[in-house]
PyMOL Python script that loads the backbone (N, CA, C, O; Angstrom):
from pymol import cmd

cmd.read_pdbstr("""\
ATOM      1  N   MET A   1       7.432   8.863  -2.563  1.00  0.00           N
ATOM      2  CA  MET A   1       7.888   8.626  -4.008  1.00  0.00           C
ATOM      3  C   MET A   1       6.272   8.506  -4.460  1.00  0.00           C
ATOM      4  O   MET A   1       5.486   7.706  -3.953  1.00  0.00           O
ATOM      5  N   ARG A   2       6.117   8.958  -4.958  1.00  0.00           N
ATOM      6  CA  ARG A   2       4.279  10.223  -5.786  1.00  0.00           C
ATOM      7  C   ARG A   2       4.635   8.851  -6.772  1.00  0.00           C
ATOM      8  O   ARG A   2       5.807   8.499  -6.906  1.00  0.00           O
ATOM      9  N   LEU A   3       3.384   8.033  -7.520  1.00  0.00           N
ATOM     10  CA  LEU A   3       3.065   7.690  -8.421  1.00  0.00           C
ATOM     11  C   LEU A   3       2.179   8.271  -9.640  1.00  0.00           C
ATOM     12  O   LEU A   3       1.114   8.689  -9.184  1.00  0.00           O
ATOM     13  N   ASP A   4       2.257   8.419 -10.904  1.00  0.00           N
ATOM     14  CA  ASP A   4       1.139   8.434 -11.873  1.00  0.00           C
ATOM     15  C   ASP A   4       0.569   7.207 -11.667  1.00  0.00           C
ATOM     16  O   ASP A   4       1.128   6.216 -11.196  1.00  0.00           O
ATOM     17  N   ARG A   5      -1.479   7.393 -12.339  1.00  0.00           N
ATOM     18  CA  ARG A   5      -1.864   6.059 -12.781  1.00  0.00           C
ATOM     19  C   ARG A   5      -1.435   5.102 -13.380  1.00  0.00           C
ATOM     20  O   ARG A   5      -1.632   3.976 -12.924  1.00  0.00           O
ATOM     21  N   GLN A   6      -0.944   5.235 -14.206  1.00  0.00           N
ATOM     22  CA  GLN A   6      -0.515   4.180 -15.373  1.00  0.00           C
ATOM     23  C   GLN A   6       1.325   3.501 -14.164  1.00  0.00           C
ATOM     24  O   GLN A   6       1.945   2.833 -14.992  1.00  0.00           O
ATOM     25  N   GLU A   7       1.782   3.491 -13.422  1.00  0.00           N
ATOM     26  CA  GLU A   7       3.025   3.915 -12.336  1.00  0.00           C
ATOM     27  C   GLU A   7       2.095   2.678 -11.619  1.00  0.00           C
ATOM     28  O   GLU A   7       2.356   1.501 -11.868  1.00  0.00           O
ATOM     29  N   ILE A   8       1.087   3.028 -10.790  1.00  0.00           N
ATOM     30  CA  ILE A   8       0.400   2.663  -9.965  1.00  0.00           C
ATOM     31  C   ILE A   8      -0.162   1.015 -10.549  1.00  0.00           C
ATOM     32  O   ILE A   8       0.020  -0.032  -9.928  1.00  0.00           O
ATOM     33  N   GLU A   9      -1.015   1.175 -12.162  1.00  0.00           N
ATOM     34  CA  GLU A   9      -1.463   0.450 -12.755  1.00  0.00           C
ATOM     35  C   GLU A   9      -0.526  -1.204 -12.732  1.00  0.00           C
ATOM     36  O   GLU A   9      -0.723  -2.372 -12.395  1.00  0.00           O
ATOM     37  N   ALA A  10       1.103   0.086 -13.631  1.00  0.00           N
ATOM     38  CA  ALA A  10       1.786  -0.980 -14.183  1.00  0.00           C
ATOM     39  C   ALA A  10       2.628  -1.969 -12.851  1.00  0.00           C
ATOM     40  O   ALA A  10       2.992  -3.145 -12.850  1.00  0.00           O
ATOM     41  N   THR A  11       2.725  -0.785 -11.695  1.00  0.00           N
ATOM     42  CA  THR A  11       3.224  -1.827 -10.342  1.00  0.00           C
ATOM     43  C   THR A  11       2.225  -2.795 -10.130  1.00  0.00           C
ATOM     44  O   THR A  11       2.801  -3.816  -9.756  1.00  0.00           O
ATOM     45  N   LEU A  12       1.124  -2.956 -10.182  1.00  0.00           N
ATOM     46  CA  LEU A  12       0.156  -3.938  -9.660  1.00  0.00           C
ATOM     47  C   LEU A  12      -0.466  -5.269 -10.689  1.00  0.00           C
ATOM     48  O   LEU A  12      -0.649  -6.458 -10.428  1.00  0.00           O
ATOM     49  N   SER A  13      -0.551  -4.957 -11.179  1.00  0.00           N
ATOM     50  CA  SER A  13       0.865  -5.820 -12.794  1.00  0.00           C
ATOM     51  C   SER A  13       1.057  -7.230 -12.469  1.00  0.00           C
ATOM     52  O   SER A  13       0.540  -8.339 -12.335  1.00  0.00           O
ATOM     53  N   LEU A  14       2.761  -6.082 -12.396  1.00  0.00           N
ATOM     54  CA  LEU A  14       3.524  -7.161 -11.947  1.00  0.00           C
ATOM     55  C   LEU A  14       3.134  -7.586 -10.778  1.00  0.00           C
ATOM     56  O   LEU A  14       2.659  -8.719 -10.864  1.00  0.00           O
ATOM     57  N   LEU A  15       3.132  -7.055  -9.463  1.00  0.00           N
ATOM     58  CA  LEU A  15       2.719  -7.070  -8.599  1.00  0.00           C
ATOM     59  C   LEU A  15       1.748  -8.898  -8.536  1.00  0.00           C
ATOM     60  O   LEU A  15       2.161  -9.982  -8.123  1.00  0.00           O
ATOM     61  N   LEU A  16       0.813  -8.627  -8.956  1.00  0.00           N
ATOM     62  CA  LEU A  16      -0.133 -10.139  -9.177  1.00  0.00           C
ATOM     63  C   LEU A  16       0.786 -10.847  -9.395  1.00  0.00           C
ATOM     64  O   LEU A  16       1.086 -11.600  -8.469  1.00  0.00           O
ATOM     65  N   ASP A  17       1.540 -10.920 -10.548  1.00  0.00           N
ATOM     66  CA  ASP A  17       1.720 -11.556 -11.978  1.00  0.00           C
ATOM     67  C   ASP A  17       2.683 -12.492 -10.956  1.00  0.00           C
ATOM     68  O   ASP A  17       2.635 -13.712 -10.797  1.00  0.00           O
ATOM     69  N   GLU A  18       4.123 -10.894  -9.927  1.00  0.00           N
ATOM     70  CA  GLU A  18       4.179 -11.683  -8.801  1.00  0.00           C
ATOM     71  C   GLU A  18       3.637 -13.995  -7.586  1.00  0.00           C
ATOM     72  O   GLU A  18       4.069 -15.105  -7.272  1.00  0.00           O
ATOM     73  N   MET A  19       2.198 -12.817  -7.539  1.00  0.00           N
ATOM     74  CA  MET A  19       1.744 -13.466  -6.529  1.00  0.00           C
ATOM     75  C   MET A  19       1.419 -15.017  -6.771  1.00  0.00           C
ATOM     76  O   MET A  19       1.467 -15.970  -5.994  1.00  0.00           O
ATOM     77  N   GLU A  20       0.900 -14.886  -8.793  1.00  0.00           N
ATOM     78  CA  GLU A  20       0.332 -16.484  -8.359  1.00  0.00           C
ATOM     79  C   GLU A  20       1.383 -17.357  -8.198  1.00  0.00           C
ATOM     80  O   GLU A  20       0.989 -18.522  -8.245  1.00  0.00           O
ATOM     81  N   GLY A  21       2.402 -17.262  -8.050  1.00  0.00           N
ATOM     82  CA  GLY A  21       4.020 -17.710  -7.866  1.00  0.00           C
ATOM     83  C   GLY A  21       4.719 -18.004  -7.764  1.00  0.00           C
ATOM     84  O   GLY A  21       5.535 -18.706  -8.362  1.00  0.00           O
ATOM     85  N   GLU A  22       4.491 -17.016  -6.021  1.00  0.00           N
ATOM     86  CA  GLU A  22       5.459 -16.690  -5.231  1.00  0.00           C
ATOM     87  C   GLU A  22       4.886 -17.436  -3.806  1.00  0.00           C
ATOM     88  O   GLU A  22       5.273 -16.729  -2.875  1.00  0.00           O
ATOM     89  N   GLN A  23       4.250 -18.386  -3.380  1.00  0.00           N
ATOM     90  CA  GLN A  23       4.208 -18.471  -2.377  1.00  0.00           C
ATOM     91  C   GLN A  23       4.519 -18.174  -0.793  1.00  0.00           C
ATOM     92  O   GLN A  23       3.798 -17.883   0.162  1.00  0.00           O
ATOM     93  N   GLY A  24       5.824 -18.367  -0.947  1.00  0.00           N
ATOM     94  CA  GLY A  24       7.117 -18.206   0.075  1.00  0.00           C
ATOM     95  C   GLY A  24       7.718 -16.768  -0.153  1.00  0.00           C
ATOM     96  O   GLY A  24       8.931 -16.696   0.045  1.00  0.00           O
ATOM     97  N   ARG A  25       7.191 -15.812  -0.468  1.00  0.00           N
ATOM     98  CA  ARG A  25       6.761 -14.358  -0.182  1.00  0.00           C
ATOM     99  C   ARG A  25       5.743 -13.565  -0.090  1.00  0.00           C
ATOM    100  O   ARG A  25       5.462 -12.403  -0.384  1.00  0.00           O
ATOM    101  N   SER A  26       5.388 -14.224   0.259  1.00  0.00           N
ATOM    102  CA  SER A  26       4.067 -13.849   1.317  1.00  0.00           C
ATOM    103  C   SER A  26       3.957 -12.615   1.758  1.00  0.00           C
ATOM    104  O   SER A  26       3.115 -11.929   1.178  1.00  0.00           O
ATOM    105  N   HIS A  27       4.846 -11.889   3.027  1.00  0.00           N
ATOM    106  CA  HIS A  27       5.550 -11.173   3.653  1.00  0.00           C
ATOM    107  C   HIS A  27       4.869 -10.122   3.018  1.00  0.00           C
ATOM    108  O   HIS A  27       3.715  -9.694   3.033  1.00  0.00           O
ATOM    109  N   GLU A  28       6.615  -9.640   2.082  1.00  0.00           N
ATOM    110  CA  GLU A  28       7.136  -9.103   1.060  1.00  0.00           C
ATOM    111  C   GLU A  28       6.179  -8.864  -0.552  1.00  0.00           C
ATOM    112  O   GLU A  28       6.500  -8.314  -1.605  1.00  0.00           O
ATOM    113  N   ILE A  29       5.375  -9.310  -0.271  1.00  0.00           N
ATOM    114  CA  ILE A  29       4.461  -9.611  -1.289  1.00  0.00           C
ATOM    115  C   ILE A  29       2.983  -8.499  -0.945  1.00  0.00           C
ATOM    116  O   ILE A  29       2.410  -7.691  -1.677  1.00  0.00           O
ATOM    117  N   TYR A  30       2.710  -8.955   0.635  1.00  0.00           N
ATOM    118  CA  TYR A  30       1.578  -8.478   1.525  1.00  0.00           C
ATOM    119  C   TYR A  30       3.003  -6.827   1.399  1.00  0.00           C
ATOM    120  O   TYR A  30       2.845  -6.509   0.221  1.00  0.00           O
ATOM    121  N   LEU A  31       4.115  -5.825   1.982  1.00  0.00           N
ATOM    122  CA  LEU A  31       4.119  -5.068   2.182  1.00  0.00           C
ATOM    123  C   LEU A  31       4.430  -4.729   0.918  1.00  0.00           C
ATOM    124  O   LEU A  31       5.567  -4.272   0.805  1.00  0.00           O
ATOM    125  N   ARG A  32       3.679  -4.816  -0.251  1.00  0.00           N
ATOM    126  CA  ARG A  32       4.956  -4.311  -1.293  1.00  0.00           C
ATOM    127  C   ARG A  32       2.345  -3.903  -1.344  1.00  0.00           C
ATOM    128  O   ARG A  32       2.210  -2.832  -0.753  1.00  0.00           O
ATOM    129  N   LEU A  33       1.280  -4.284  -1.675  1.00  0.00           N
ATOM    130  CA  LEU A  33       0.273  -4.662  -2.231  1.00  0.00           C
ATOM    131  C   LEU A  33      -0.627  -3.461  -1.165  1.00  0.00           C
ATOM    132  O   LEU A  33      -1.657  -2.795  -1.054  1.00  0.00           O
ATOM    133  N   VAL A  34       0.671  -3.814  -0.547  1.00  0.00           N
ATOM    134  CA  VAL A  34       0.255  -1.810   1.343  1.00  0.00           C
ATOM    135  C   VAL A  34      -0.129  -0.597   0.706  1.00  0.00           C
ATOM    136  O   VAL A  34      -1.083   0.149   0.483  1.00  0.00           O
ATOM    137  N   GLN A  35       2.025  -0.904   0.383  1.00  0.00           N
ATOM    138  CA  GLN A  35       2.584   0.497  -1.060  1.00  0.00           C
ATOM    139  C   GLN A  35       1.715   0.591  -1.758  1.00  0.00           C
ATOM    140  O   GLN A  35       0.819   1.368  -1.427  1.00  0.00           O
ATOM    141  N   ILE A  36       1.594  -0.180  -3.067  1.00  0.00           N
ATOM    142  CA  ILE A  36      -0.005   0.164  -4.358  1.00  0.00           C
ATOM    143  C   ILE A  36      -1.421   0.400  -3.646  1.00  0.00           C
ATOM    144  O   ILE A  36      -2.266   0.856  -4.416  1.00  0.00           O
ATOM    145  N   LEU A  37      -1.671   0.272  -2.878  1.00  0.00           N
ATOM    146  CA  LEU A  37      -2.887   0.720  -2.321  1.00  0.00           C
ATOM    147  C   LEU A  37      -2.282   2.065  -1.511  1.00  0.00           C
ATOM    148  O   LEU A  37      -1.878   2.812  -2.402  1.00  0.00           O
ATOM    149  N   ASP A  38      -2.132   2.464  -0.679  1.00  0.00           N
ATOM    150  CA  ASP A  38      -2.238   2.897  -0.352  1.00  0.00           C
ATOM    151  C   ASP A  38      -1.264   3.906  -1.536  1.00  0.00           C
ATOM    152  O   ASP A  38      -0.175   3.410  -1.246  1.00  0.00           O
ATOM    153  N   ALA A  39      -1.051   4.551  -2.215  1.00  0.00           N
ATOM    154  CA  ALA A  39      -1.025   5.701  -3.574  1.00  0.00           C
ATOM    155  C   ALA A  39      -1.850   5.825  -3.924  1.00  0.00           C
ATOM    156  O   ALA A  39      -2.328   6.948  -3.766  1.00  0.00           O
ATOM    157  N   MET A  40      -2.875   4.540  -4.854  1.00  0.00           N
ATOM    158  CA  MET A  40      -3.697   4.354  -4.911  1.00  0.00           C
ATOM    159  C   MET A  40      -4.740   4.907  -4.470  1.00  0.00           C
ATOM    160  O   MET A  40      -5.617   5.091  -5.315  1.00  0.00           O
ATOM    161  N   ARG A  41      -5.030   5.365  -3.036  1.00  0.00           N
ATOM    162  CA  ARG A  41      -6.024   5.581  -1.999  1.00  0.00           C
ATOM    163  C   ARG A  41      -5.341   7.155  -2.768  1.00  0.00           C
ATOM    164  O   ARG A  41      -5.928   7.835  -3.609  1.00  0.00           O
ATOM    165  N   ALA A  42      -3.923   7.437  -2.158  1.00  0.00           N
ATOM    166  CA  ALA A  42      -3.585   8.986  -2.366  1.00  0.00           C
ATOM    167  C   ALA A  42      -4.182   9.915  -3.554  1.00  0.00           C
ATOM    168  O   ALA A  42      -4.384  11.123  -3.672  1.00  0.00           O
ATOM    169  N   THR A  43      -4.358   8.838  -4.333  1.00  0.00           N
ATOM    170  CA  THR A  43      -4.741  10.101  -5.578  1.00  0.00           C
ATOM    171  C   THR A  43      -5.976   9.650  -6.051  1.00  0.00           C
ATOM    172  O   THR A  43      -6.463   9.802  -7.171  1.00  0.00           O
ATOM    173  N   GLY A  44      -6.476   9.018  -4.965  1.00  0.00           N
ATOM    174  CA  GLY A  44      -8.682   8.985  -4.951  1.00  0.00           C
ATOM    175  C   GLY A  44      -8.514   7.339  -6.423  1.00  0.00           C
ATOM    176  O   GLY A  44      -9.539   6.725  -6.127  1.00  0.00           O
ATOM    177  N   MET A  45      -8.023   6.721  -7.310  1.00  0.00           N
ATOM    178  CA  MET A  45      -8.157   5.983  -8.131  1.00  0.00           C
ATOM    179  C   MET A  45      -8.994   4.843  -6.442  1.00  0.00           C
ATOM    180  O   MET A  45      -8.940   4.724  -5.218  1.00  0.00           O
ATOM    181  N   PRO A  46      -9.948   4.078  -8.234  1.00  0.00           N
ATOM    182  CA  PRO A  46     -10.713   3.351  -7.087  1.00  0.00           C
ATOM    183  C   PRO A  46     -10.631   1.866  -6.206  1.00  0.00           C
ATOM    184  O   PRO A  46     -11.700   1.830  -5.597  1.00  0.00           O
ATOM    185  N   LEU A  47     -10.051   0.956  -5.958  1.00  0.00           N
ATOM    186  CA  LEU A  47      -9.536   0.756  -5.425  1.00  0.00           C
ATOM    187  C   LEU A  47      -9.970  -1.674  -5.579  1.00  0.00           C
ATOM    188  O   LEU A  47     -10.202  -1.738  -4.372  1.00  0.00           O
ATOM    189  N   PRO A  48     -10.040  -2.198  -5.746  1.00  0.00           N
ATOM    190  CA  PRO A  48     -10.657  -2.633  -6.144  1.00  0.00           C
ATOM    191  C   PRO A  48     -10.640  -4.032  -5.171  1.00  0.00           C
ATOM    192  O   PRO A  48      -9.737  -4.861  -5.050  1.00  0.00           O
ATOM    193  N   GLU A  49     -11.787  -3.988  -4.617  1.00  0.00           N
ATOM    194  CA  GLU A  49     -12.242  -5.130  -3.870  1.00  0.00           C
ATOM    195  C   GLU A  49     -11.439  -6.119  -3.356  1.00  0.00           C
ATOM    196  O   GLU A  49     -10.850  -6.141  -2.276  1.00  0.00           O
ATOM    197  N   ASP A  50     -11.471  -6.853  -4.145  1.00  0.00           N
ATOM    198  CA  ASP A  50     -10.486  -8.571  -3.589  1.00  0.00           C
ATOM    199  C   ASP A  50      -9.327  -7.907  -3.167  1.00  0.00           C
ATOM    200  O   ASP A  50      -9.267  -8.258  -1.988  1.00  0.00           O
ATOM    201  N   LEU A  51      -8.431  -7.222  -3.358  1.00  0.00           N
ATOM    202  CA  LEU A  51      -7.094  -6.692  -3.016  1.00  0.00           C
ATOM    203  C   LEU A  51      -6.974  -6.171  -1.859  1.00  0.00           C
ATOM    204  O   LEU A  51      -5.979  -6.328  -1.152  1.00  0.00           O
ATOM    205  N   VAL A  52      -8.690  -5.021  -1.331  1.00  0.00           N
ATOM    206  CA  VAL A  52      -8.398  -4.865  -0.161  1.00  0.00           C
ATOM    207  C   VAL A  52      -9.056  -5.953   0.871  1.00  0.00           C
ATOM    208  O   VAL A  52      -9.163  -5.989   2.096  1.00  0.00           O
ATOM    209  N   ALA A  53      -9.248  -6.383   0.342  1.00  0.00           N
ATOM    210  CA  ALA A  53     -10.038  -7.916   1.668  1.00  0.00           C
ATOM    211  C   ALA A  53      -8.800  -8.203   1.045  1.00  0.00           C
ATOM    212  O   ALA A  53      -7.887  -8.058   1.858  1.00  0.00           O
ATOM    213  N   MET A  54      -8.504  -8.465   0.204  1.00  0.00           N
ATOM    214  CA  MET A  54      -6.474  -9.927   0.141  1.00  0.00           C
ATOM    215  C   MET A  54      -5.747  -8.563   1.442  1.00  0.00           C
ATOM    216  O   MET A  54      -5.192  -8.629   2.539  1.00  0.00           O
ATOM    217  N   GLU A  55      -5.874  -8.230   1.161  1.00  0.00           N
ATOM    218  CA  GLU A  55      -5.149  -6.823   1.828  1.00  0.00           C
ATOM    219  C   GLU A  55      -5.256  -6.440   3.712  1.00  0.00           C
ATOM    220  O   GLU A  55      -4.453  -5.927   4.491  1.00  0.00           O
ATOM    221  N   ARG A  56      -6.321  -6.856   3.837  1.00  0.00           N
ATOM    222  CA  ARG A  56      -7.479  -7.173   4.604  1.00  0.00           C
ATOM    223  C   ARG A  56      -6.959  -8.080   5.806  1.00  0.00           C
ATOM    224  O   ARG A  56      -6.481  -7.580   6.825  1.00  0.00           O
ATOM    225  N   ASP A  57      -7.088  -9.459   5.607  1.00  0.00           N
ATOM    226  CA  ASP A  57      -6.185 -10.648   5.295  1.00  0.00           C
ATOM    227  C   ASP A  57      -5.103 -11.276   5.732  1.00  0.00           C
ATOM    228  O   ASP A  57      -4.846 -12.159   6.550  1.00  0.00           O
ATOM    229  N   MET A  58      -4.372 -10.405   4.770  1.00  0.00           N
ATOM    230  CA  MET A  58      -2.848 -10.636   5.096  1.00  0.00           C
ATOM    231  C   MET A  58      -3.198 -10.122   6.345  1.00  0.00           C
ATOM    232  O   MET A  58      -3.622 -10.760   7.309  1.00  0.00           O
ATOM    233  N   GLY A  59      -2.957  -8.720   6.248  1.00  0.00           N
ATOM    234  CA  GLY A  59      -2.684  -7.713   7.539  1.00  0.00           C
ATOM    235  C   GLY A  59      -3.082  -8.806   8.428  1.00  0.00           C
ATOM    236  O   GLY A  59      -2.254  -9.427   9.094  1.00  0.00           O
ATOM    237  N   ALA A  60      -4.297  -9.041   8.448  1.00  0.00           N
ATOM    238  CA  ALA A  60      -3.963 -10.078  10.119  1.00  0.00           C
ATOM    239  C   ALA A  60      -3.172 -11.194  10.389  1.00  0.00           C
ATOM    240  O   ALA A  60      -3.127 -11.884  11.407  1.00  0.00           O
ATOM    241  N   GLU A  61      -2.588 -11.274   9.395  1.00  0.00           N
ATOM    242  CA  GLU A  61      -1.223 -12.224   9.897  1.00  0.00           C
ATOM    243  C   GLU A  61      -0.282 -11.952  10.541  1.00  0.00           C
ATOM    244  O   GLU A  61       0.248 -12.511  11.501  1.00  0.00           O
ATOM    245  N   PHE A  62       0.228  -9.873   9.267  1.00  0.00           N
ATOM    246  CA  PHE A  62       1.630  -9.383   9.129  1.00  0.00           C
ATOM    247  C   PHE A  62       0.858  -8.255  10.379  1.00  0.00           C
ATOM    248  O   PHE A  62       0.893  -7.073  10.036  1.00  0.00           O
ATOM    249  N   GLU A  63       0.355  -8.472  11.414  1.00  0.00           N
ATOM    250  CA  GLU A  63      -0.304  -7.225  12.092  1.00  0.00           C
ATOM    251  C   GLU A  63       0.831  -6.321  12.660  1.00  0.00           C
ATOM    252  O   GLU A  63       1.928  -6.772  12.987  1.00  0.00           O
ATOM    253  N   GLY A  64       0.479  -5.008  12.749  1.00  0.00           N
ATOM    254  CA  GLY A  64       2.291  -3.958  13.326  1.00  0.00           C
ATOM    255  C   GLY A  64       2.415  -4.148  11.590  1.00  0.00           C
ATOM    256  O   GLY A  64       1.474  -3.952  10.821  1.00  0.00           O
ATOM    257  N   GLU A  65       3.207  -4.392  11.357  1.00  0.00           N
ATOM    258  CA  GLU A  65       3.939  -4.174   9.618  1.00  0.00           C
ATOM    259  C   GLU A  65       3.207  -3.268   8.874  1.00  0.00           C
ATOM    260  O   GLU A  65       3.787  -2.350   8.293  1.00  0.00           O
ATOM    261  N   THR A  66       1.755  -3.434   8.805  1.00  0.00           N
ATOM    262  CA  THR A  66       0.881  -2.141   7.912  1.00  0.00           C
ATOM    263  C   THR A  66       1.230  -1.009   8.797  1.00  0.00           C
ATOM    264  O   THR A  66       2.145  -0.421   8.222  1.00  0.00           O
ATOM    265  N   GLU A  67       0.959  -0.415   9.900  1.00  0.00           N
ATOM    266  CA  GLU A  67       2.120   0.614  10.948  1.00  0.00           C
ATOM    267  C   GLU A  67       2.641   0.839  10.030  1.00  0.00           C
ATOM    268  O   GLU A  67       2.588   1.446   8.960  1.00  0.00           O
ATOM    269  N   GLU A  68       3.209   0.205  10.649  1.00  0.00           N
ATOM    270  CA  GLU A  68       5.124   0.519  10.318  1.00  0.00           C
ATOM    271  C   GLU A  68       4.973   1.254   9.422  1.00  0.00           C
ATOM    272  O   GLU A  68       4.845   2.463   9.618  1.00  0.00           O
ATOM    273  N   MET A  69       4.950   0.745   8.281  1.00  0.00           N
ATOM    274  CA  MET A  69       4.828   1.519   6.717  1.00  0.00           C
ATOM    275  C   MET A  69       4.086   2.601   5.880  1.00  0.00           C
ATOM    276  O   MET A  69       4.262   3.445   5.002  1.00  0.00           O
ATOM    277  N   ARG A  70       2.770   1.830   7.026  1.00  0.00           N
ATOM    278  CA  ARG A  70       1.856   4.019   6.396  1.00  0.00           C
ATOM    279  C   ARG A  70       2.897   5.009   7.629  1.00  0.00           C
ATOM    280  O   ARG A  70       2.957   6.099   7.059  1.00  0.00           O
ATOM    281  N   ASP A  71       3.697   5.153   8.958  1.00  0.00           N
ATOM    282  CA  ASP A  71       4.411   5.202   8.898  1.00  0.00           C
ATOM    283  C   ASP A  71       5.754   5.864   8.310  1.00  0.00           C
ATOM    284  O   ASP A  71       5.915   6.870   7.618  1.00  0.00           O
ATOM    285  N   ARG A  72       6.350   5.249   8.659  1.00  0.00           N
ATOM    286  CA  ARG A  72       7.430   6.024   6.853  1.00  0.00           C
ATOM    287  C   ARG A  72       6.969   6.010   6.237  1.00  0.00           C
ATOM    288  O   ARG A  72       7.911   6.089   5.449  1.00  0.00           O
ATOM    289  N   SER A  73       5.620   5.947   5.221  1.00  0.00           N
ATOM    290  CA  SER A  73       5.003   6.746   3.810  1.00  0.00           C
ATOM    291  C   SER A  73       5.070   8.259   4.268  1.00  0.00           C
ATOM    292  O   SER A  73       5.725   9.129   3.694  1.00  0.00           O
ATOM    293  N   LYS A  74       4.352   8.420   5.302  1.00  0.00           N
ATOM    294  CA  LYS A  74       3.906   9.220   6.082  1.00  0.00           C
ATOM    295  C   LYS A  74       5.125  10.446   6.246  1.00  0.00           C
ATOM    296  O   LYS A  74       4.931  11.605   5.880  1.00  0.00           O
ATOM    297  N   THR A  75       6.473   9.941   6.895  1.00  0.00           N
ATOM    298  CA  THR A  75       7.407  10.904   7.141  1.00  0.00           C
ATOM    299  C   THR A  75       7.838  11.052   5.861  1.00  0.00           C
ATOM    300  O   THR A  75       8.231  12.192   5.615  1.00  0.00           O
ATOM    301  N   GLN A  76       7.896  10.259   4.948  1.00  0.00           N
ATOM    302  CA  GLN A  76       8.899  10.696   3.500  1.00  0.00           C
ATOM    303  C   GLN A  76       8.103  12.030   2.587  1.00  0.00           C
ATOM    304  O   GLN A  76       8.427  13.150   2.191  1.00  0.00           O
ATOM    305  N   SER A  77       6.385  10.784   2.520  1.00  0.00           N
ATOM    306  CA  SER A  77       5.883  12.004   1.925  1.00  0.00           C
ATOM    307  C   SER A  77       5.321  13.163   2.441  1.00  0.00           C
ATOM    308  O   SER A  77       4.553  13.934   1.865  1.00  0.00           O
ATOM    309  N   GLY A  78       5.769  13.231   3.589  1.00  0.00           N
ATOM    310  CA  GLY A  78       4.692  15.302   4.233  1.00  0.00           C
ATOM    311  C   GLY A  78       3.934  14.706   4.514  1.00  0.00           C
ATOM    312  O   GLY A  78       3.890  13.561   4.066  1.00  0.00           O
ATOM    313  N   PRO A  79       2.794  15.249   5.539  1.00  0.00           N
ATOM    314  CA  PRO A  79       1.511  15.793   5.970  1.00  0.00           C
ATOM    315  C   PRO A  79       0.403  15.270   4.753  1.00  0.00           C
ATOM    316  O   PRO A  79       0.937  15.257   3.644  1.00  0.00           O
ATOM    317  N   LYS A  80      -1.239  14.778   4.759  1.00  0.00           N
ATOM    318  CA  LYS A  80      -1.595  14.376   3.516  1.00  0.00           C
ATOM    319  C   LYS A  80      -2.795  15.033   4.158  1.00  0.00           C
ATOM    320  O   LYS A  80      -3.710  15.137   3.342  1.00  0.00           O
ATOM    321  N   THR A  81      -3.158  15.618   5.626  1.00  0.00           N
ATOM    322  CA  THR A  81      -5.046  15.468   5.852  1.00  0.00           C
ATOM    323  C   THR A  81      -4.753  16.446   6.666  1.00  0.00           C
ATOM    324  O   THR A  81      -3.586  16.556   7.042  1.00  0.00           O
ATOM    325  N   GLN A  82      -5.857  17.463   7.158  1.00  0.00           N
ATOM    326  CA  GLN A  82      -5.371  18.392   7.956  1.00  0.00           C
ATOM    327  C   GLN A  82      -4.912  17.617   9.681  1.00  0.00           C
ATOM    328  O   GLN A  82      -4.007  18.079  10.376  1.00  0.00           O
ATOM    329  N   SER A  83      -5.363  16.977   9.891  1.00  0.00           N
ATOM    330  CA  SER A  83      -5.205  16.303  11.407  1.00  0.00           C
ATOM    331  C   SER A  83      -3.656  16.174  11.326  1.00  0.00           C
ATOM    332  O   SER A  83      -2.980  16.741  12.185  1.00  0.00           O
ATOM    333  N   ASP A  84      -3.012  15.396  10.254  1.00  0.00           N
ATOM    334  CA  ASP A  84      -1.507  15.243   9.812  1.00  0.00           C
ATOM    335  C   ASP A  84      -0.764  16.387  10.330  1.00  0.00           C
ATOM    336  O   ASP A  84       0.269  16.550  10.978  1.00  0.00           O
ATOM    337  N   LEU A  85      -1.384  16.889   9.971  1.00  0.00           N
ATOM    338  CA  LEU A  85      -0.696  18.582   9.453  1.00  0.00           C
ATOM    339  C   LEU A  85      -0.991  19.539  10.803  1.00  0.00           C
ATOM    340  O   LEU A  85      -0.190  20.473  10.838  1.00  0.00           O
ATOM    341  N   LYS A  86      -2.132  19.539  12.147  1.00  0.00           N
ATOM    342  CA  LYS A  86      -1.866  19.150  13.293  1.00  0.00           C
ATOM    343  C   LYS A  86      -0.798  19.046  14.037  1.00  0.00           C
ATOM    344  O   LYS A  86      -0.265  19.959  14.668  1.00  0.00           O
ATOM    345  N   ARG A  87      -0.237  17.151  13.935  1.00  0.00           N
ATOM    346  CA  ARG A  87       0.134  16.180  14.584  1.00  0.00           C
ATOM    347  C   ARG A  87       1.657  16.489  14.124  1.00  0.00           C
ATOM    348  O   ARG A  87       2.648  15.791  14.334  1.00  0.00           O
ATOM    349  N   SER A  88       1.590  17.466  13.581  1.00  0.00           N
ATOM    350  CA  SER A  88       3.371  17.542  12.045  1.00  0.00           C
ATOM    351  C   SER A  88       4.188  19.063  13.088  1.00  0.00           C
ATOM    352  O   SER A  88       5.330  19.521  13.053  1.00  0.00           O
ATOM    353  N   LYS A  89       2.477  19.608  14.240  1.00  0.00           N
ATOM    354  CA  LYS A  89       3.874  21.420  14.899  1.00  0.00           C
ATOM    355  C   LYS A  89       3.602  20.948  15.758  1.00  0.00           C
ATOM    356  O   LYS A  89       4.005  21.363  16.845  1.00  0.00           O
TER     357      LYS A  89
END
""", "prot")
cmd.dss("prot")
cmd.show_as("cartoon", "prot")
cmd.util.cbc("prot")
cmd.orient("prot")
């Protein structure tokens, strides 16, 4: 699934709204944050430093989930870099 810049910004805004009152769903929020930031990285959008720090901090709490999600994302969207192309052969 490839989102354009406007869709990414809208999705990020919705996520931030959810985060304000949803402490019990932190794992789900973390996974969505990873997905949104990965989409931003793929499109070359600038990453908000506070969200990158949040991703890193939450990642320490939920270690292992990030790699699983990124692996899933790579298989759905195909290789993105030269090294990914070499590994997929």
